[in-house]
N, C-alpha and C positions, 0 to 999 in steps of 0.2 A: 368281248374278252372278259374273263372273270377277274376278280380282284387279286387273287393269289398269283395268277399268271402275270398280270400287269406289274405287280410289285417285284416279282422275280426278274422280269425283263429290265426294269429300272435299275435294280441292284446289279445285274450282270453288266449293264451299260456303264455304270459308274466304276465298277471294278476294271473293266476294259480300258476306260479313259485314264484311270490312275496308273495302270501298268504302262500305257503308251507314254504318259508324261514322264515317268521315271526311267524309261529305257534309254533315253538319249537319242542323238541323231544317228541315222543310218546312212544318209547321203552326205557326200562331201559338198562343200560350197562350189558354186559355179565358177569356172575359170574360162574367160573369154578365149576365143581362137587366137587373138593377137598375143595374149599373155602366155598361152601354151607355146606359141612359136618362140617367144623370148626365152622361155624356160629351156626349150630344146636347144636353142643356140648356145645358151650358157652351159649346158651339159655336154655338148659335142666337143668343145676344146679339151675338157677334162678327160673324156674318154680317149681322145687322140693322144694326150700326154701319157696316159696309162699304157696305151698300146706301144708307144715308142719306148717307154721305159722297160717294158717286158721284152721288147726286141733287142735291146742293148745287152741283156744278160746272156 
């Protein structure tokens, strides 16, 4: 590999790493299955209340 190509590759690699570092997270944090079940249970009563309130009108 010649010197110019090698330097170019190193430069591109550093630019790519800098962009990745500044872009932020794309994935959300892991939520366990038990925690998801708890969240769903907490949301279900709220939706039932909204349904009953809309039926009263």
